[in-house]
C-alpha atoms as a printed R data frame, in Angstrom:
    type eleno elety resid chain resno        x       y      z
1   ATOM     1    CA   MET     A     1 -128.157 196.472 89.686
2   ATOM     2    CA   ASP     A     2 -130.158 193.924 89.111
3   ATOM     3    CA   LYS     A     3 -129.744 191.793 86.127
4   ATOM     4    CA   LYS     A     4 -132.535 191.382 83.215
5   ATOM     5    CA   LEU     A     5 -133.712 188.247 81.752
6   ATOM     6    CA   ALA     A     6 -135.276 187.978 78.168
7   ATOM     7    CA   VAL     A     7 -137.116 185.189 76.558
8   ATOM     8    CA   ILE     A     8 -136.559 185.147 73.022
9   ATOM     9    CA   VAL     A     9 -139.392 183.432 71.495
10  ATOM    10    CA   PRO     A    10 -139.802 182.692 67.244
11  ATOM    11    CA   CYS     A    11 -142.852 182.133 65.862
12  ATOM    12    CA   PHE     A    12 -144.445 181.373 62.582
13  ATOM    13    CA   ASN     A    13 -148.057 180.308 62.130
14  ATOM    14    CA   GLU     A    14 -148.662 179.731 66.180
15  ATOM    15    CA   GLU     A    15 -152.600 180.812 66.970
16  ATOM    16    CA   ALA     A    16 -152.851 177.181 67.971
17  ATOM    17    CA   VAL     A    17 -150.156 177.670 70.882
18  ATOM    18    CA   ILE     A    18 -149.159 181.140 71.501
19  ATOM    19    CA   ARG     A    19 -151.898 181.963 73.998
20  ATOM    20    CA   GLU     A    20 -150.404 178.964 76.356
21  ATOM    21    CA   SER     A    21 -147.041 180.122 75.234
22  ATOM    22    CA   TYR     A    22 -147.414 183.443 76.267
23  ATOM    23    CA   SER     A    23 -149.535 182.205 79.966
24  ATOM    24    CA   ARG     A    24 -146.859 179.726 80.997
25  ATOM    25    CA   ILE     A    25 -144.145 181.801 79.957
26  ATOM    26    CA   LYS     A    26 -145.477 184.846 81.991
27  ATOM    27    CA   ARG     A    27 -146.361 182.799 85.339
28  ATOM    28    CA   VAL     A    28 -142.431 181.732 85.241
29  ATOM    29    CA   LEU     A    29 -141.274 184.540 84.800
30  ATOM    30    CA   THR     A    30 -143.452 186.081 87.494
31  ATOM    31    CA   SER     A    31 -141.934 183.783 90.020
32  ATOM    32    CA   ILE     A    32 -138.388 185.087 89.042
33  ATOM    33    CA   PRO     A    33 -136.661 187.754 91.129
34  ATOM    34    CA   LEU     A    34 -135.171 189.212 87.947
35  ATOM    35    CA   SER     A    35 -136.354 191.718 85.620
36  ATOM    36    CA   THR     A    36 -137.775 189.882 82.826
37  ATOM    37    CA   GLU     A    37 -139.243 190.504 79.356
38  ATOM    38    CA   ILE     A    38 -140.520 188.073 76.749
39  ATOM    39    CA   LEU     A    39 -139.290 188.596 73.090
40  ATOM    40    CA   PHE     A    40 -141.492 187.488 70.167
41  ATOM    41    CA   ILE     A    41 -140.387 187.313 66.828
42  ATOM    42    CA   ASN     A    42 -143.412 186.837 64.227
43  ATOM    43    CA   ASP     A    43 -141.538 185.278 61.196
44  ATOM    44    CA   GLY     A    44 -144.310 186.341 58.593
45  ATOM    45    CA   SER     A    45 -147.263 184.381 60.511
46  ATOM    46    CA   LYS     A    46 -150.179 184.200 57.694
47  ATOM    47    CA   ASP     A    47 -152.755 182.985 60.578
48  ATOM    48    CA   SER     A    48 -153.651 185.088 63.724
49  ATOM    49    CA   THR     A    49 -150.502 184.918 65.460
50  ATOM    50    CA   LYS     A    50 -149.666 188.930 64.449
51  ATOM    51    CA   SER     A    51 -152.874 189.929 65.941
52  ATOM    52    CA   LEU     A    52 -152.604 187.885 69.339
53  ATOM    53    CA   LEU     A    53 -149.050 188.921 69.831
54  ATOM    54    CA   ASP     A    54 -150.102 192.498 69.313
55  ATOM    55    CA   GLU     A    55 -152.296 191.911 72.170
56  ATOM    56    CA   PHE     A    56 -150.639 190.656 74.357
57  ATOM    57    CA   ALA     A    57 -147.887 193.998 73.682
58  ATOM    58    CA   LEU     A    58 -151.248 196.125 74.095
59  ATOM    59    CA   SER     A    59 -151.870 194.589 77.325
60  ATOM    60    CA   ASP     A    60 -148.404 193.999 79.156
61  ATOM    61    CA   PRO     A    61 -145.334 196.583 78.867
62  ATOM    62    CA   GLN     A    62 -142.700 193.414 79.590
63  ATOM    63    CA   VAL     A    63 -144.051 192.052 76.024
64  ATOM    64    CA   LYS     A    64 -141.858 193.438 73.197
65  ATOM    65    CA   VAL     A    65 -142.957 192.349 69.316
66  ATOM    66    CA   ILE     A    66 -140.847 192.016 66.252
67  ATOM    67    CA   HIS     A    67 -143.105 191.761 62.991
68  ATOM    68    CA   PHE     A    68 -140.863 190.400 60.193
69  ATOM    69    CA   SER     A    69 -141.975 191.382 56.556
70  ATOM    70    CA   ARG     A    70 -142.206 187.967 55.157
71  ATOM    71    CA   ASN     A    71 -141.064 184.302 56.366
72  ATOM    72    CA   PHE     A    72 -137.309 184.223 56.965
73  ATOM    73    CA   GLY     A    73 -136.878 181.219 58.378
74  ATOM    74    CA   HIS     A    74 -136.460 179.827 62.333
75  ATOM    75    CA   GLN     A    75 -133.027 180.716 62.657
76  ATOM    76    CA   SER     A    76 -133.544 184.242 61.065
77  ATOM    77    CA   ALA     A    77 -135.996 184.844 63.687
78  ATOM    78    CA   VAL     A    78 -133.716 184.039 66.673
79  ATOM    79    CA   THR     A    79 -131.050 186.130 65.397
80  ATOM    80    CA   ALA     A    80 -133.337 188.921 65.326
81  ATOM    81    CA   GLY     A    81 -134.480 188.403 68.642
82  ATOM    82    CA   ILE     A    82 -130.485 188.119 69.800
83  ATOM    83    CA   ASN     A    83 -129.837 191.341 67.837
84  ATOM    84    CA   ASN     A    84 -132.497 192.896 69.536
85  ATOM    85    CA   CYS     A    85 -132.089 191.883 72.908
86  ATOM    86    CA   ASP     A    86 -130.689 194.334 75.591
87  ATOM    87    CA   ALA     A    87 -131.268 191.966 78.674
88  ATOM    88    CA   ASP     A    88 -128.171 190.695 80.265
89  ATOM    89    CA   LEU     A    89 -129.062 186.862 80.161
90  ATOM    90    CA   ALA     A    90 -131.486 185.421 77.300
91  ATOM    91    CA   VAL     A    91 -133.599 182.283 77.431
92  ATOM    92    CA   ILE     A    92 -134.549 180.981 73.528
93  ATOM    93    CA   LEU     A    93 -137.674 178.707 73.595
94  ATOM    94    CA   ASP     A    94 -139.831 177.854 70.866
95  ATOM    95    CA   ALA     A    95 -143.774 178.524 71.079
96  ATOM    96    CA   ASP     A    96 -144.999 175.224 70.680
97  ATOM    97    CA   MET     A    97 -143.732 174.303 74.149
98  ATOM    98    CA   GLN     A    98 -142.197 170.996 73.479
99  ATOM    99    CA   ASP     A    99 -139.036 173.015 75.521
100 ATOM   100    CA   PRO     A   100 -140.835 173.779 78.790
101 ATOM   101    CA   PRO     A   101 -140.357 177.308 80.159
102 ATOM   102    CA   GLU     A   102 -140.679 175.850 83.639
103 ATOM   103    CA   LEU     A   103 -137.063 174.782 83.627
104 ATOM   104    CA   ILE     A   104 -136.301 178.248 83.518
105 ATOM   105    CA   PRO     A   105 -135.602 178.493 87.170
106 ATOM   106    CA   ASP     A   106 -133.252 175.277 87.359
107 ATOM   107    CA   ILE     A   107 -131.278 176.769 84.428
108 ATOM   108    CA   LEU     A   108 -130.661 179.680 86.085
109 ATOM   109    CA   GLN     A   109 -129.993 178.387 89.298
110 ATOM   110    CA   LEU     A   110 -127.375 176.373 87.115
111 ATOM   111    CA   GLN     A   111 -126.120 179.379 85.371
112 ATOM   112    CA   GLU     A   112 -125.242 180.823 88.371
113 ATOM   113    CA   LYS     A   113 -123.901 177.989 90.263
114 ATOM   114    CA   GLU     A   114 -121.392 177.389 87.507
115 ATOM   115    CA   LYS     A   115 -120.630 181.280 86.092
116 ATOM   116    CA   ALA     A   116 -121.601 179.426 83.057
117 ATOM   117    CA   ASN     A   117 -121.879 181.959 79.726
118 ATOM   118    CA   VAL     A   118 -123.832 179.535 78.083
119 ATOM   119    CA   VAL     A   119 -126.440 176.807 79.568
120 ATOM   120    CA   TYR     A   120 -127.180 174.310 76.542
121 ATOM   121    CA   CYS     A   121 -130.187 171.833 76.997
122 ATOM   122    CA   ILE     A   122 -129.608 168.234 76.351
123 ATOM   123    CA   ARG     A   123 -132.753 166.036 75.027
124 ATOM   124    CA   LYS     A   124 -132.865 162.811 77.761
125 ATOM   125    CA   SER     A   125 -135.842 161.840 75.527
126 ATOM   126    CA   ARG     A   126 -138.227 163.009 72.530
127 ATOM   127    CA   GLU     A   127 -142.203 162.961 73.226
128 ATOM   128    CA   GLY     A   128 -144.284 162.699 70.782
129 ATOM   129    CA   GLU     A   129 -141.960 162.121 67.957
130 ATOM   130    CA   GLY     A   130 -141.728 159.058 65.506
131 ATOM   131    CA   TRP     A   131 -138.737 156.446 65.283
132 ATOM   132    CA   PHE     A   132 -137.483 158.197 62.202
133 ATOM   133    CA   LYS     A   133 -137.406 161.911 63.742
134 ATOM   134    CA   ARG     A   134 -135.589 160.793 66.701
135 ATOM   135    CA   PHE     A   135 -133.091 158.372 64.349
136 ATOM   136    CA   SER     A   136 -132.607 161.098 62.309
137 ATOM   137    CA   ALA     A   137 -131.464 163.716 64.661
138 ATOM   138    CA   LYS     A   138 -129.248 161.597 66.440
139 ATOM   139    CA   MET     A   139 -127.503 160.348 63.447
140 ATOM   140    CA   PHE     A   140 -127.774 164.509 62.670
141 ATOM   141    CA   TYR     A   141 -125.424 165.578 65.465
142 ATOM   142    CA   ARG     A   142 -122.824 162.665 65.674
143 ATOM   143    CA   VAL     A   143 -122.354 163.076 61.735
144 ATOM   144    CA   MET     A   144 -121.845 166.521 62.534
145 ATOM   145    CA   ASN     A   145 -119.467 165.891 65.186
146 ATOM   146    CA   SER     A   146 -117.805 163.674 63.115
147 ATOM   147    CA   MET     A   147 -117.271 166.181 60.016
148 ATOM   148    CA   SER     A   148 -116.852 169.410 61.961
149 ATOM   149    CA   GLU     A   149 -113.536 171.320 62.755
150 ATOM   150    CA   ILE     A   150 -115.189 171.664 66.288
151 ATOM   151    CA   GLN     A   151 -117.398 169.750 68.636
152 ATOM   152    CA   PHE     A   152 -120.568 170.100 69.812
153 ATOM   153    CA   PRO     A   153 -123.256 168.903 72.092
154 ATOM   154    CA   LEU     A   154 -125.037 166.210 71.046
155 ATOM   155    CA   ASP     A   155 -128.568 166.150 71.231
156 ATOM   156    CA   THR     A   156 -129.124 169.673 71.454
157 ATOM   157    CA   GLY     A   157 -131.208 172.382 70.087
158 ATOM   158    CA   ASP     A   158 -131.763 175.972 70.272
159 ATOM   159    CA   PHE     A   159 -133.142 175.896 73.828
160 ATOM   160    CA   ARG     A   160 -130.164 177.114 75.819
161 ATOM   161    CA   LEU     A   161 -129.760 180.250 78.499
162 ATOM   162    CA   ILE     A   162 -126.911 182.566 76.685
163 ATOM   163    CA   ASP     A   163 -125.134 185.706 78.746
164 ATOM   164    CA   ARG     A   164 -124.104 188.966 77.323
165 ATOM   165    CA   SER     A   165 -121.010 188.273 76.481
166 ATOM   166    CA   ILE     A   166 -122.352 185.080 73.901
167 ATOM   167    CA   MET     A   167 -124.999 188.094 72.643
168 ATOM   168    CA   ASP     A   168 -122.423 190.958 72.146
169 ATOM   169    CA   GLU     A   169 -120.017 187.584 70.239
170 ATOM   170    CA   PHE     A   170 -123.069 186.582 68.427
171 ATOM   171    CA   ASN     A   171 -123.635 190.174 66.954
172 ATOM   172    CA   ARG     A   172 -120.602 190.844 65.645
173 ATOM   173    CA   LEU     A   173 -120.836 187.611 63.208
174 ATOM   174    CA   LYS     A   174 -121.619 188.554 59.522
175 ATOM   175    CA   GLU     A   175 -122.763 185.378 57.625
176 ATOM   176    CA   ARG     A   176 -125.908 185.150 56.806
177 ATOM   177    CA   GLY     A   177 -127.008 181.587 56.761
178 ATOM   178    CA   LYS     A   178 -126.806 180.694 59.922
179 ATOM   179    CA   TYR     A   179 -126.551 177.588 62.001
180 ATOM   180    CA   ILE     A   180 -126.889 179.467 65.589
181 ATOM   181    CA   ARG     A   181 -126.250 176.138 68.115
182 ATOM   182    CA   GLY     A   182 -123.177 175.580 66.093
183 ATOM   183    CA   LEU     A   183 -122.066 179.104 66.109
184 ATOM   184    CA   ILE     A   184 -122.593 179.454 70.009
185 ATOM   185    CA   SER     A   185 -120.418 176.765 70.302
186 ATOM   186    CA   TRP     A   186 -118.055 178.302 68.355
187 ATOM   187    CA   ILE     A   187 -117.992 181.322 70.436
188 ATOM   188    CA   GLY     A   188 -116.797 179.514 73.381
189 ATOM   189    CA   PHE     A   189 -117.010 180.806 76.817
190 ATOM   190    CA   LYS     A   190 -117.763 178.128 79.444
191 ATOM   191    CA   GLN     A   191 -120.483 176.130 78.646
192 ATOM   192    CA   VAL     A   192 -122.548 173.233 80.478
193 ATOM   193    CA   PRO     A   193 -125.014 170.804 79.871
194 ATOM   194    CA   PHE     A   194 -128.793 170.931 81.401
195 ATOM   195    CA   TYR     A   195 -130.639 167.689 80.854
196 ATOM   196    CA   TYR     A   196 -134.300 167.274 80.320
197 ATOM   197    CA   GLN     A   197 -137.028 165.308 78.810
198 ATOM   198    CA   ARG     A   198 -138.458 167.216 75.750
199 ATOM   199    CA   HIS     A   199 -142.103 167.065 75.595
200 ATOM   200    CA   ALA     A   200 -144.518 167.098 72.666
201 ATOM   201    CA   ARG     A   201 -146.050 169.794 70.634
202 ATOM   202    CA   ILE     A   202 -149.312 171.298 72.666
203 ATOM   203    CA   ALA     A   203 -151.081 171.622 69.592
204 ATOM   204    CA   GLY     A   204 -150.611 172.488 66.052
205 ATOM   205    CA   GLU     A   205 -148.054 171.029 63.647
206 ATOM   206    CA   THR     A   206 -144.586 171.001 63.317
207 ATOM   207    CA   LYS     A   207 -142.750 173.707 61.421
208 ATOM   208    CA   TYR     A   208 -139.552 171.859 60.459
209 ATOM   209    CA   PRO     A   209 -140.811 168.823 57.787
210 ATOM   210    CA   LEU     A   210 -138.602 166.528 56.319
211 ATOM   211    CA   SER     A   211 -137.693 168.782 53.586
212 ATOM   212    CA   LYS     A   212 -136.685 171.484 55.577
213 ATOM   213    CA   MET     A   213 -134.678 169.692 57.904
214 ATOM   214    CA   MET     A   214 -132.784 168.304 54.946
215 ATOM   215    CA   LYS     A   215 -131.997 171.612 54.221
216 ATOM   216    CA   PHE     A   216 -130.923 172.697 57.757
217 ATOM   217    CA   ALA     A   217 -128.748 169.899 58.001
218 ATOM   218    CA   SER     A   218 -126.984 170.686 54.556
219 ATOM   219    CA   TYR     A   219 -126.440 174.390 55.971
220 ATOM   220    CA   ALA     A   220 -125.159 173.229 58.963
221 ATOM   221    CA   LEU     A   221 -122.633 171.194 57.787
222 ATOM   222    CA   LEU     A   222 -121.524 173.143 54.429
223 ATOM   223    CA   TYR     A   223 -121.037 176.046 56.800
224 ATOM   224    CA   PHE     A   224 -119.161 174.297 59.332
225 ATOM   225    CA   SER     A   225 -117.161 171.645 57.702
226 ATOM   226    CA   LYS     A   226 -114.796 171.839 54.516
227 ATOM   227    CA   LYS     A   227 -114.770 168.199 54.676
228 ATOM   228    CA   PRO     A   228 -117.090 167.581 51.885
229 ATOM   229    CA   LEU     A   229 -115.010 168.981 49.243
230 ATOM   230    CA   GLN     A   230 -111.820 166.971 50.960
231 ATOM   231    CA   MET     A   231 -114.525 163.769 50.790
232 ATOM   232    CA   ALA     A   232 -115.234 165.008 46.871
233 ATOM   233    CA   ILE     A   233 -111.215 165.071 46.312
234 ATOM   234    CA   GLY     A   234 -111.042 161.363 47.738
235 ATOM   235    CA   LEU     A   235 -113.868 160.056 45.735
236 ATOM   236    CA   GLY     A   236 -112.357 161.530 42.628
237 ATOM   237    CA   PHE     A   237 -108.743 159.912 43.403
238 ATOM   238    CA   THR     A   238 -110.800 156.791 43.998
239 ATOM   239    CA   ALA     A   239 -112.500 157.323 40.505
240 ATOM   240    CA   VAL     A   240 -108.539 157.480 38.992
241 ATOM   241    CA   VAL     A   241 -107.408 154.366 40.657
242 ATOM   242    CA   VAL     A   242 -110.097 152.677 39.773
243 ATOM   243    CA   GLY     A   243 -110.168 153.951 35.741
244 ATOM   244    CA   ILE     A   244 -106.459 152.944 35.635
245 ATOM   245    CA   ILE     A   245 -106.930 149.348 37.250
246 ATOM   246    CA   LEU     A   246 -109.889 148.721 34.694
247 ATOM   247    CA   ALA     A   247 -107.456 150.535 31.704
248 ATOM   248    CA   VAL     A   248 -104.472 148.053 32.458
249 ATOM   249    CA   TRP     A   249 -106.801 144.948 33.131
250 ATOM   250    CA   PHE     A   250 -108.216 145.967 29.659
251 ATOM   251    CA   THR     A   251 -105.262 146.267 28.125
252 ATOM   252    CA   LEU     A   252 -103.902 142.826 29.762
253 ATOM   253    CA   GLY     A   253 -106.966 140.992 28.619
254 ATOM   254    CA   LYS     A   254 -106.312 142.257 25.346
255 ATOM   255    CA   ILE     A   255 -102.669 141.076 25.189
256 ATOM   256    CA   TYR     A   256 -103.286 137.521 26.733
257 ATOM   257    CA   GLY     A   257 -106.712 136.834 25.416
258 ATOM   258    CA   PHE     A   258 -108.753 136.564 28.836
259 ATOM   259    CA   SER     A   259 -110.803 139.624 28.241
260 ATOM   260    CA   ASN     A   260 -113.260 140.145 25.931
261 ATOM   261    CA   ALA     A   261 -113.807 143.959 26.329
262 ATOM   262    CA   GLU     A   262 -113.945 144.419 22.739
263 ATOM   263    CA   THR     A   263 -117.362 142.218 22.268
264 ATOM   264    CA   GLY     A   264 -118.549 143.517 25.556
265 ATOM   265    CA   TRP     A   265 -120.734 147.004 26.619
266 ATOM   266    CA   THR     A   266 -121.283 146.264 30.590
267 ATOM   267    CA   SER     A   267 -117.893 147.033 31.463
268 ATOM   268    CA   ILE     A   268 -117.973 150.554 29.041
269 ATOM   269    CA   ILE     A   269 -121.392 151.301 30.603
270 ATOM   270    CA   PHE     A   270 -120.479 150.466 34.251
271 ATOM   271    CA   THR     A   271 -117.124 152.630 33.781
272 ATOM   272    CA   ILE     A   272 -119.144 156.036 32.265
273 ATOM   273    CA   ILE     A   273 -121.915 155.685 34.779
274 ATOM   274    CA   PHE     A   274 -119.342 155.469 37.908
275 ATOM   275    CA   PHE     A   275 -117.290 158.277 36.446
276 ATOM   276    CA   GLY     A   276 -119.847 159.884 35.354
277 ATOM   277    CA   GLY     A   277 -121.443 160.066 38.648
278 ATOM   278    CA   VAL     A   278 -118.219 160.745 40.449
279 ATOM   279    CA   GLN     A   279 -118.031 163.687 38.615
280 ATOM   280    CA   LEU     A   280 -121.410 165.021 39.286
281 ATOM   281    CA   ILE     A   281 -121.129 164.631 43.250
282 ATOM   282    CA   THR     A   282 -118.038 166.594 43.065
283 ATOM   283    CA   ILE     A   283 -119.662 169.329 41.064
284 ATOM   284    CA   GLY     A   284 -122.573 168.774 43.243
285 ATOM   285    CA   VAL     A   285 -120.351 169.443 46.178
286 ATOM   286    CA   LEU     A   286 -118.615 172.417 44.325
287 ATOM   287    CA   GLY     A   287 -121.893 173.906 43.404
288 ATOM   288    CA   GLN     A   288 -123.193 173.719 46.925
289 ATOM   289    CA   TYR     A   289 -120.494 175.793 48.542
290 ATOM   290    CA   VAL     A   290 -120.422 178.636 45.341
291 ATOM   291    CA   GLY     A   291 -123.884 178.770 45.881
292 ATOM   292    CA   ILE     A   292 -123.402 179.521 49.839
293 ATOM   293    CA   LEU     A   293 -120.522 182.139 48.722
294 ATOM   294    CA   PHE     A   294 -123.192 183.462 46.226
295 ATOM   295    CA   ASP     A   295 -125.337 184.399 49.081
296 ATOM   296    CA   GLU     A   296 -123.062 185.638 51.303
297 ATOM   297    CA   ILE     A   297 -121.481 188.042 48.770
298 ATOM   298    CA   LYS     A   298 -124.675 189.288 47.659
299 ATOM   299    CA   ALA     A   299 -124.572 190.835 51.484
300 ATOM   300    CA   ARG     A   300 -128.632 190.858 51.770
301 ATOM   301    CA   PRO     A   301 -130.126 191.532 55.177
302 ATOM   302    CA   GLU     A   302 -130.561 188.093 57.286
303 ATOM   303    CA   TYR     A   303 -134.387 189.476 57.737
304 ATOM   304    CA   ILE     A   304 -136.763 192.766 57.174
305 ATOM   305    CA   ILE     A   305 -138.505 194.110 60.488
306 ATOM   306    CA   GLU     A   306 -141.836 195.437 59.339
307 ATOM   307    CA   GLU     A   307 -142.742 196.741 62.739
308 ATOM   308    CA   LYS     A   308 -141.798 196.730 66.188
309 ATOM   309    CA   LYS     A   309 -144.212 196.858 69.405
310 ATOM   310    CA   ASN     A   310 -142.970 197.763 73.011
311 ATOM   311    CA   PHE     A   311 -139.178 199.104 72.205
312 ATOM   312    CA   LEU     A   312 -138.120 202.524 73.164
């Protein structure tokens, strides 16, 4: 029985690129000797993305479309794609074409050669991105590896090929706030790298401004590591030690006359600010974990599907 390949494409306000994305993906899949389909997930787009995807689905039975009821986020869109994929193999690919679909045959060839469950794509370079984006991305992956209990491949995104066993295990995971590239690494099995050069967006604007990048990074860190809590404990312990040293210093200074703590307010202000800062940092870290627990306990769905096209 021939294997089936699906390309999972999350979309949010991609009217400037979606026609070319579809055209390029379709051209590549036509050259692949497998049963293929494209699964677009419309993440609550406000532009003409929805109507364009419906147009593709109407003219091409190999195109499946999922429309969300609103914008739930990129990771939720990828999750919906995996949840609703019935193929043997799937490639996760963003609509902006920074990750070229023309690489899919080479990725398939590597997967077949290595008998791998995952082929994760490592960016050798990142065109069309400023130095800050490149630097922050590089630092993010290294900080994640130093903080996490498992090791993640460096300089990777969601662009990767996964097989049926990975999709089945992924579908068993119940947490709502997903860091998908981390979860796929956590699942295990045989995972191999594929190196490529990332391109600039063909049109439109990035859907990951700094604010979203920071939120994404914090979710990834907090979901995969308890080290921030350990660091908060260490900071609290350090504050206690500093407080004891200051108390001994001021006491001895009072006795032996080498300190004027009673007449100066600098030391008092410093102590208040220091201990207050430590308390706020610790409470903030705890609050982030409590917030995650609150979201998970509510057990709301990660996404709501408004409509499906070309699903049986």
